[in-house]
C-alpha positions as CSV (number, residue, x, y, z in Angstrom):
1,M,-79.0,-50.0,-69.5
2,T,-77.6,-47.3,-71.9
3,A,-74.3,-46.9,-73.5
4,G,-73.3,-44.4,-70.9
5,A,-73.3,-47.0,-68.1
6,T,-70.1,-48.0,-66.5
7,C,-68.5,-51.0,-68.3
8,A,-65.9,-53.4,-67.2
9,K,-62.5,-52.8,-68.5
10,L,-61.2,-55.2,-71.2
11,A,-58.6,-57.3,-69.4
12,P,-55.9,-59.2,-71.3
13,M,-56.6,-62.9,-71.5
14,S,-55.2,-64.7,-68.4
15,S,-54.2,-68.3,-67.9
16,Y,-55.1,-67.9,-64.3
17,P,-58.4,-66.0,-64.2
18,Y,-59.6,-64.9,-60.8
19,A,-56.5,-66.4,-59.1
20,D,-56.1,-63.1,-57.1
21,R,-59.6,-63.5,-55.7
22,Y,-60.4,-67.2,-55.3
23,P,-58.4,-70.3,-54.4
24,V,-57.1,-72.1,-57.5
25,L,-58.1,-75.7,-57.5
26,R,-55.2,-78.1,-58.4
27,G,-57.3,-81.2,-57.7
28,M,-60.5,-82.5,-56.2
29,P,-61.2,-80.8,-52.8
30,D,-61.4,-83.2,-49.9
31,E,-64.6,-81.7,-48.6
32,G,-67.5,-80.2,-50.5
33,R,-68.3,-76.5,-50.2
34,D,-71.6,-75.0,-49.1
35,R,-73.9,-74.7,-52.1
36,E,-74.9,-71.1,-51.4
37,T,-71.2,-70.1,-51.1
38,V,-70.6,-71.7,-54.5
39,L,-73.5,-70.0,-56.1
40,A,-72.5,-66.6,-54.6
41,E,-69.1,-67.0,-56.2
42,L,-70.6,-67.9,-59.6
43,R,-73.0,-64.9,-59.3
44,E,-70.2,-62.5,-58.6
45,M,-68.2,-63.6,-61.7
46,A,-71.2,-63.7,-64.0
47,T,-72.4,-60.2,-62.9
48,E,-69.0,-58.8,-63.5
49,E,-68.6,-60.4,-66.9
50,D,-72.1,-59.4,-68.0
51,S,-71.5,-55.8,-67.1
52,F,-69.3,-55.3,-70.1
53,W,-71.4,-56.7,-73.0
54,R,-74.6,-55.2,-71.6
55,T,-73.2,-51.8,-72.6
56,G,-73.8,-52.7,-76.2
57,K,-70.1,-52.2,-77.1
58,A,-69.2,-55.8,-77.7
59,S,-69.4,-57.1,-81.3
60,G,-71.5,-60.3,-81.7
61,S,-71.2,-63.0,-79.1
62,F,-74.2,-62.0,-77.1
63,Y,-77.0,-62.0,-79.6
64,C,-80.1,-61.7,-77.4
65,G,-79.0,-59.6,-74.4
66,D,-82.4,-60.0,-72.7
67,M,-81.8,-61.2,-69.2
68,E,-85.4,-62.1,-68.7
69,H,-85.3,-64.3,-71.9
70,Y,-82.1,-65.9,-70.6
71,A,-83.8,-66.6,-67.3
72,F,-86.8,-68.1,-69.0
73,M,-84.6,-70.4,-71.1
74,G,-82.6,-71.2,-68.0
75,E,-85.7,-72.4,-66.2
76,A,-86.6,-74.5,-69.2
77,F,-83.1,-76.0,-69.2
78,G,-83.3,-76.7,-65.4
79,L,-86.4,-78.8,-65.9
80,Y,-84.6,-81.1,-68.4
81,G,-80.9,-80.5,-67.9
82,H,-80.5,-83.9,-66.2
83,M,-82.3,-85.8,-68.9
84,N,-80.4,-87.7,-71.6
85,A,-81.7,-87.1,-75.2
86,L,-80.1,-90.3,-76.2
87,Q,-82.5,-92.3,-74.1
88,R,-85.8,-91.6,-75.8
89,D,-87.7,-94.3,-74.1
90,V,-87.4,-92.6,-70.7
91,C,-87.1,-89.1,-72.1
92,P,-89.7,-88.9,-75.0
93,S,-90.0,-85.1,-74.6
94,A,-86.7,-84.8,-76.4
95,T,-88.3,-86.2,-79.6
96,R,-91.0,-83.6,-79.4
97,F,-88.5,-80.7,-78.8
98,E,-86.1,-81.9,-81.6
99,G,-88.8,-82.6,-84.1
100,E,-90.6,-79.3,-83.6
101,I,-87.3,-77.3,-83.7
102,I,-86.5,-78.9,-87.0
103,A,-90.1,-78.2,-88.3
104,M,-89.7,-74.5,-87.4
105,G,-86.4,-74.4,-89.2
106,L,-87.7,-76.0,-92.4
107,D,-90.6,-73.6,-92.3
108,L,-88.3,-70.6,-91.9
109,F,-86.1,-71.7,-94.8
110,N,-89.0,-72.4,-97.2
111,A,-88.7,-76.2,-97.5
112,T,-92.2,-76.2,-98.9
113,A,-90.7,-74.8,-102.1
114,I,-89.0,-78.1,-102.8
115,P,-91.0,-79.8,-105.5
116,G,-92.0,-83.3,-104.4
117,G,-89.3,-83.1,-101.8
118,D,-88.8,-84.9,-98.5
119,P,-86.9,-82.3,-96.5
120,V,-85.6,-83.3,-93.0
121,G,-83.1,-82.0,-90.5
122,M,-81.0,-82.7,-87.4
123,I,-79.8,-80.8,-84.4
124,T,-76.2,-80.5,-83.6
125,S,-74.1,-79.0,-80.8
126,G,-73.3,-75.8,-82.7
127,G,-72.2,-74.4,-86.1
128,S,-69.1,-76.4,-86.3
129,G,-71.1,-79.6,-85.6
130,S,-73.6,-78.7,-88.3
131,I,-70.8,-78.1,-90.8
132,L,-69.0,-81.3,-89.8
133,H,-72.2,-83.3,-90.3
134,A,-72.9,-81.7,-93.7
135,V,-69.4,-82.6,-95.0
136,L,-69.8,-86.1,-93.6
137,A,-73.1,-86.5,-95.3
138,Y,-71.7,-85.4,-98.7
139,R,-68.7,-87.6,-98.3
140,E,-70.8,-90.7,-97.5
141,Q,-73.2,-90.0,-100.3
142,A,-70.4,-89.5,-102.9
143,V,-68.7,-92.7,-101.9
144,A,-71.9,-94.7,-102.0
145,A,-73.5,-93.3,-105.1
146,R,-70.5,-92.2,-107.2
147,G,-67.6,-94.3,-106.0
148,V,-65.6,-91.3,-105.0
149,T,-62.2,-92.3,-103.5
150,R,-60.4,-88.9,-103.2
151,P,-63.2,-86.6,-102.0
152,N,-62.8,-82.8,-102.2
153,F,-64.9,-80.0,-100.9
154,I,-64.8,-76.4,-102.2
155,K,-65.4,-73.2,-100.3
156,P,-64.8,-69.5,-100.8
157,E,-61.8,-68.0,-98.9
158,T,-64.4,-66.3,-96.6
159,G,-66.0,-69.6,-95.7
160,H,-65.8,-70.4,-92.0
161,P,-62.7,-72.2,-90.8
162,A,-65.1,-74.9,-89.4
163,F,-65.1,-76.2,-93.0
164,D,-61.3,-76.5,-92.9
165,K,-61.7,-78.4,-89.6
166,A,-64.4,-80.7,-90.9
167,C,-62.3,-81.6,-94.0
168,H,-59.2,-82.1,-91.8
169,L,-61.1,-84.5,-89.5
170,L,-62.9,-86.4,-92.3
171,G,-60.0,-86.8,-94.7
172,V,-61.5,-84.6,-97.3
173,E,-59.4,-82.3,-99.5
174,L,-60.4,-78.7,-99.1
175,R,-60.2,-76.4,-102.2
176,V,-60.4,-72.7,-101.7
177,A,-61.7,-70.2,-104.2
178,P,-60.7,-66.5,-104.1
179,I,-63.2,-63.7,-103.5
180,D,-63.8,-60.5,-105.4
181,P,-62.1,-57.8,-103.3
182,L,-64.7,-55.2,-104.2
183,T,-67.8,-57.2,-103.4
184,A,-66.3,-59.6,-100.8
185,Q,-68.2,-62.4,-102.5
186,V,-66.8,-65.5,-104.0
187,D,-65.5,-65.5,-107.6
188,V,-68.1,-67.8,-109.1
189,A,-65.9,-68.7,-112.1
190,A,-63.0,-69.6,-109.9
191,M,-65.3,-71.7,-107.8
192,E,-66.5,-73.7,-110.8
193,A,-63.0,-74.2,-112.1
194,L,-62.1,-76.1,-108.9
195,I,-64.8,-78.8,-109.5
196,D,-63.7,-82.2,-110.8
197,D,-65.1,-85.8,-110.7
198,Q,-64.1,-86.2,-107.0
199,T,-65.9,-83.1,-105.8
200,I,-68.5,-83.9,-103.2
201,A,-70.0,-80.5,-102.6
202,M,-69.3,-76.8,-102.3
203,M,-70.6,-74.0,-100.1
204,G,-71.6,-70.4,-100.0
205,S,-72.2,-68.1,-97.0
206,A,-75.3,-66.3,-96.0
207,S,-73.6,-64.4,-94.6
208,N,-69.9,-64.8,-94.0
209,Y,-68.4,-64.0,-90.6
210,G,-65.8,-61.5,-91.8
211,Y,-67.7,-59.1,-93.9
212,G,-71.4,-59.8,-93.5
213,T,-71.7,-60.3,-97.3
214,I,-73.8,-63.0,-98.9
215,D,-72.3,-65.1,-101.7
216,P,-74.3,-65.4,-105.0
217,I,-76.2,-68.5,-103.9
218,A,-78.4,-68.6,-107.0
219,E,-75.4,-68.8,-109.3
220,L,-73.7,-71.4,-107.2
221,G,-76.9,-73.4,-107.2
222,Q,-76.8,-73.5,-111.0
223,I,-73.2,-74.6,-111.0
224,A,-74.0,-77.3,-108.5
225,L,-76.8,-78.7,-110.6
226,A,-74.7,-78.6,-113.7
227,H,-72.0,-80.6,-112.2
228,G,-74.1,-82.9,-110.0
229,V,-72.6,-81.8,-106.7
230,G,-74.1,-80.7,-103.4
231,L,-74.4,-77.0,-102.3
232,H,-74.3,-76.2,-98.6
233,V,-75.5,-72.8,-97.5
234,D,-73.8,-71.7,-94.3
235,G,-76.4,-69.7,-92.5
236,C,-74.9,-70.4,-89.1
237,L,-74.5,-66.7,-88.4
238,G,-77.2,-65.1,-90.5
239,G,-79.8,-67.8,-90.8
240,F,-82.2,-66.5,-88.2
241,I,-82.0,-62.9,-89.1
242,L,-81.7,-62.6,-92.9
243,P,-85.2,-64.1,-93.6
244,F,-86.7,-61.3,-91.5
245,G,-84.5,-58.7,-93.2
246,E,-85.8,-59.8,-96.5
247,Q,-89.3,-59.5,-95.1
248,L,-88.6,-56.0,-94.0
249,G,-87.5,-55.0,-97.5
250,Y,-83.7,-55.1,-97.2
251,P,-81.8,-56.3,-100.2
252,V,-81.4,-59.9,-99.0
253,P,-81.3,-62.3,-102.0
254,A,-82.9,-65.7,-101.7
255,F,-80.5,-68.2,-100.2
256,D,-82.7,-71.0,-98.9
257,F,-84.5,-74.0,-100.3
258,R,-86.3,-71.7,-102.8
259,V,-83.0,-71.7,-104.7
260,P,-82.5,-74.8,-107.0
261,G,-79.4,-76.6,-106.2
262,V,-79.3,-75.8,-102.5
263,T,-79.1,-79.2,-100.8
264,T,-78.2,-78.4,-97.1
265,I,-78.5,-75.3,-94.8
266,S,-76.9,-74.8,-91.4
267,A,-78.3,-72.2,-89.0
268,D,-77.3,-71.6,-85.4
269,T,-80.2,-71.4,-83.0
270,H,-77.7,-70.1,-80.4
271,K,-77.0,-66.9,-82.4
272,Y,-79.8,-64.8,-83.9
273,G,-82.2,-67.6,-82.9
274,Y,-81.6,-66.3,-79.4
275,G,-81.1,-69.7,-77.8
276,L,-78.5,-70.8,-75.3
277,K,-75.1,-71.8,-76.7
278,G,-75.0,-75.5,-77.7
279,T,-77.6,-76.1,-80.5
280,S,-77.6,-75.6,-84.3
281,L,-79.9,-76.7,-87.1
282,L,-78.7,-78.7,-90.1
283,L,-81.4,-79.1,-92.8
284,F,-81.4,-81.4,-95.8
285,R,-83.3,-81.1,-99.1
286,E,-83.7,-84.9,-99.1
287,R,-83.9,-87.6,-96.4
288,A,-81.4,-90.0,-98.0
289,L,-78.6,-87.4,-97.7
290,R,-79.1,-87.1,-94.0
291,N,-79.7,-90.8,-93.3
292,G,-76.6,-91.8,-95.1
293,Q,-74.3,-90.3,-92.5
294,Y,-75.8,-92.1,-89.5
295,F,-73.5,-94.2,-87.3
296,F,-74.7,-97.5,-85.8
297,Q,-73.0,-100.6,-84.4
298,T,-75.4,-103.6,-84.2
299,Q,-72.8,-106.2,-83.2
300,W,-71.5,-104.7,-79.9
301,S,-71.8,-106.9,-76.8
302,G,-73.4,-103.9,-75.0
303,G,-76.3,-104.0,-77.3
304,K,-77.3,-102.4,-80.6
305,Y,-75.9,-98.8,-80.6
306,C,-76.9,-95.9,-82.8
307,S,-76.8,-92.1,-82.7
308,P,-77.9,-89.7,-85.4
309,G,-74.8,-87.5,-84.9
310,I,-71.3,-87.4,-83.5
311,D,-72.6,-86.8,-80.0
312,G,-74.0,-89.7,-78.0
313,S,-75.4,-88.6,-74.7
314,R,-76.8,-85.1,-74.9
315,S,-78.7,-83.0,-72.3
316,S,-82.3,-82.6,-73.1
317,G,-82.1,-79.3,-71.4
318,L,-80.6,-77.6,-74.5
319,L,-83.4,-79.0,-76.6
320,A,-86.0,-77.8,-74.1
321,S,-84.5,-74.3,-73.8
322,T,-84.1,-73.9,-77.5
323,W,-87.6,-75.0,-78.2
324,A,-89.0,-72.8,-75.4
325,G,-87.0,-69.8,-76.7
326,M,-88.2,-70.2,-80.3
327,V,-91.8,-70.8,-79.3
328,A,-91.9,-67.8,-77.0
329,M,-90.3,-65.6,-79.7
330,G,-92.4,-66.5,-82.7
331,R,-92.2,-64.9,-86.1
332,S,-93.4,-61.6,-84.7
333,G,-90.7,-61.5,-82.1
334,Y,-87.9,-62.3,-84.6
335,L,-89.3,-59.7,-87.0
336,R,-89.4,-57.0,-84.3
337,Y,-85.9,-57.5,-83.2
338,A,-84.6,-57.8,-86.8
339,R,-86.2,-54.4,-87.6
340,E,-84.3,-52.9,-84.7
341,I,-81.0,-54.6,-85.6
342,F,-81.0,-53.7,-89.3
343,A,-81.9,-50.1,-88.5
344,T,-79.1,-49.9,-86.0
345,A,-76.6,-51.5,-88.4
346,A,-77.6,-49.0,-91.1
347,A,-77.0,-46.1,-88.7
348,M,-73.6,-47.4,-87.6
349,Q,-72.6,-48.0,-91.2
350,D,-73.6,-44.4,-92.1
351,A,-71.2,-43.3,-89.4
352,V,-68.3,-45.2,-91.0
353,R,-69.1,-43.9,-94.4
354,S,-69.1,-40.3,-93.1
355,H,-65.3,-40.6,-92.6
356,P,-63.4,-40.4,-96.0
357,E,-60.5,-42.1,-94.3
358,L,-62.5,-45.3,-93.9
359,Q,-63.7,-47.8,-96.6
360,M,-66.6,-50.2,-96.1
361,I,-65.9,-53.7,-97.4
362,G,-68.5,-55.0,-99.8
363,D,-72.2,-54.5,-99.4
364,P,-72.9,-55.6,-95.8
365,T,-76.1,-56.4,-93.9
366,Y,-76.4,-56.6,-90.1
367,L,-72.6,-57.1,-89.9
368,F,-70.2,-54.8,-91.4
369,A,-66.4,-54.5,-91.8
370,F,-64.2,-51.5,-92.8
371,T,-60.6,-50.8,-93.5
372,S,-58.5,-47.8,-94.5
373,D,-55.8,-46.9,-97.1
374,R,-54.7,-43.9,-95.0
375,F,-53.5,-45.7,-91.9
376,D,-53.4,-49.1,-90.2
377,I,-57.1,-49.7,-89.2
378,Y,-55.9,-51.2,-85.9
379,H,-55.2,-47.7,-84.7
380,V,-58.9,-47.2,-84.9
381,N,-59.3,-50.5,-83.0
382,D,-56.9,-49.3,-80.3
383,S,-58.8,-46.1,-79.7
384,L,-62.2,-47.8,-79.7
385,R,-60.9,-50.3,-77.2
386,R,-60.0,-47.5,-74.9
387,S,-63.5,-46.2,-75.3
388,G,-64.9,-49.6,-74.1
389,W,-65.6,-51.2,-77.5
390,R,-64.7,-54.9,-78.2
391,M,-64.4,-55.2,-82.0
392,N,-63.4,-58.2,-84.1
393,G,-60.2,-58.0,-86.0
394,L,-59.7,-59.2,-89.6
395,Q,-56.7,-59.7,-91.8
396,Y,-55.8,-59.7,-95.5
397,P,-56.5,-56.8,-95.5
398,N,-56.3,-55.5,-92.0
399,A,-59.9,-54.6,-91.1
400,I,-62.3,-54.6,-88.1
401,H,-65.9,-55.6,-88.0
402,L,-69.0,-55.2,-85.8
403,A,-71.8,-57.8,-85.7
404,V,-74.8,-55.8,-84.6
405,T,-76.9,-57.6,-82.1
406,R,-79.8,-56.7,-79.7
407,P,-77.5,-55.0,-77.2
408,Q,-76.5,-52.5,-79.8
409,T,-80.1,-51.5,-80.3
410,Q,-80.3,-50.0,-76.7
411,P,-80.7,-46.2,-76.4
412,G,-77.5,-44.3,-76.6
413,V,-75.3,-47.0,-78.3
414,V,-75.4,-45.5,-81.8
415,E,-74.7,-42.1,-80.4
416,A,-71.7,-43.5,-78.5
417,W,-70.5,-45.2,-81.7
418,V,-70.7,-42.0,-83.7
419,A,-68.7,-40.1,-81.1
420,D,-66.1,-42.8,-80.3
421,L,-65.5,-43.6,-84.0
422,A,-64.8,-39.9,-84.8
423,T,-62.3,-39.8,-81.9
424,A,-60.8,-43.1,-83.1
425,V,-60.3,-41.7,-86.7
426,E,-58.6,-38.6,-85.3
427,Y,-56.3,-40.8,-83.2
428,A,-55.5,-43.0,-86.2
429,V,-54.6,-40.0,-88.4
430,A,-52.4,-38.5,-85.7
431,N,-50.6,-41.9,-85.1
432,A,-50.4,-43.1,-88.7
433,D,-46.6,-43.3,-88.7
434,K,-46.6,-45.5,-85.6
435,P,-47.3,-49.2,-85.2
436,A,-50.7,-50.1,-83.9
437,K,-50.8,-51.8,-80.6
438,S,-53.4,-54.4,-81.5
439,S,-51.8,-55.4,-84.8
440,G,-49.6,-58.0,-83.1
441,I,-52.3,-60.6,-83.0
442,Y,-54.4,-59.9,-86.1
443,G,-52.6,-57.6,-88.4
444,G,-49.0,-58.3,-87.4
445,V,-48.7,-61.4,-89.6
446,S,-47.8,-60.2,-93.1
447,G,-47.9,-62.4,-96.2
448,G,-48.9,-66.0,-95.7
449,W,-49.8,-67.5,-92.3
450,S,-46.4,-68.1,-90.6
451,E,-45.2,-71.0,-88.5
452,Q,-44.3,-68.5,-85.8
453,A,-48.0,-67.4,-85.7
454,D,-49.1,-71.0,-85.6
455,D,-46.9,-71.7,-82.6
456,F,-48.2,-68.5,-80.9
457,I,-51.8,-69.7,-81.2
458,R,-50.9,-73.2,-80.0
459,G,-49.4,-71.6,-76.9
460,I,-52.6,-69.6,-76.2
461,M,-54.8,-72.7,-76.5
462,G,-52.5,-74.7,-74.3
463,D,-52.5,-72.0,-71.6
464,M,-56.3,-72.1,-71.5
465,L,-56.3,-75.8,-71.0
466,D,-53.3,-76.4,-68.8
467,Q,-53.5,-73.8,-66.1
468,H,-54.4,-76.6,-63.6
469,Q,-50.8,-77.7,-63.7
470,G,-49.6,-74.5,-62.1
471,L,-47.1,-73.9,-64.8
472,P,-46.2,-70.4,-66.1
473,P,-47.9,-69.4,-69.4
474,R,-45.9,-70.4,-72.5
């Protein structure tokens, strides 16, 4: 499929999706439906929704885009989807899948560079899960080894909100360091100034979600060593593509276990690892750090209970499909697709730089963001949206970004980007004195994050979860 193919129109988010086409269930149906009818309904919705991102005009989200690869992983999932990875005595295959996925991750991130080390890992339910477990491991280690009673964790402003969530859930104070507005990397001196005797760890991104830039991990590693704190590298987004970009000769600095001071790394197998959603890797420089965050209860009347992570029962299907996808891809497959993605990203960035009205933010990689000092960049977003593009909006400053994935490497997508971006810039210049339509959600909040905006987001989340009540959206 090329960029010229017909794409589904971007519809506003609805609290009642498909209500005009299918009956809305408000409770358990009295009688079961015919399986083929159910599958036909699912196929119809899936085909319609796939028709948009397959054009290559959707930023991120669909990293692989290869329907044959999806079908292959789906078959692997189907063989093991009903099995419980918690019950290893009857499902021993889960141990093989999990262990070998971790081994492949340790290999990719150069764990052999750890002198005399004992590197290990675990698999979580996604990037947020890996981040949560990393913060938990640092908290438990700091309490046990250093007697920390008021733990704090430090991140750059560009660090993913999952760190905010993890600190919120675990009772850890979060300290945020500013970034250099020119490089979109963390201010290293400001980061160090936030460290005290209660600091458990800090983090850097490789790369961050907003701008696709990589924090100075080597410098952060030296600071971590000097102060005796942990350093987590968030490679949830870039972990499975940056190593291959480095191999291809792109300016990707070392960010893995080759860097002294790096103690944990997260990398999502469901992003550029091209797996199904629902698995992520969390790797540790040393075994004791991982093992210290285990949960177990040996005094329960139901028997001795333990689980390596927050999740108890897990489907072995996700482990099987992730393992199958990685083994089928191999280093050569990842390298081949990385070559296409980096080349496509470079061409699309060149198109942005060709317009003097636009400014690239920092020195990006496979993901790039841009803004403008001539007009509200959301005018560009409005025009691109009409041309079928689904960009991601940023704020402080207003900007938009595109995470280049395999669907963008299709024939015709770069050409469509060049033409549609030129049209979008012309539109933005002509409408510079008017408010942008898409600024209400992303760019419409000026100054600090407002209570009104918080309430708006709460309403959206509630509408997604509460439509079964038959109430009007709030």
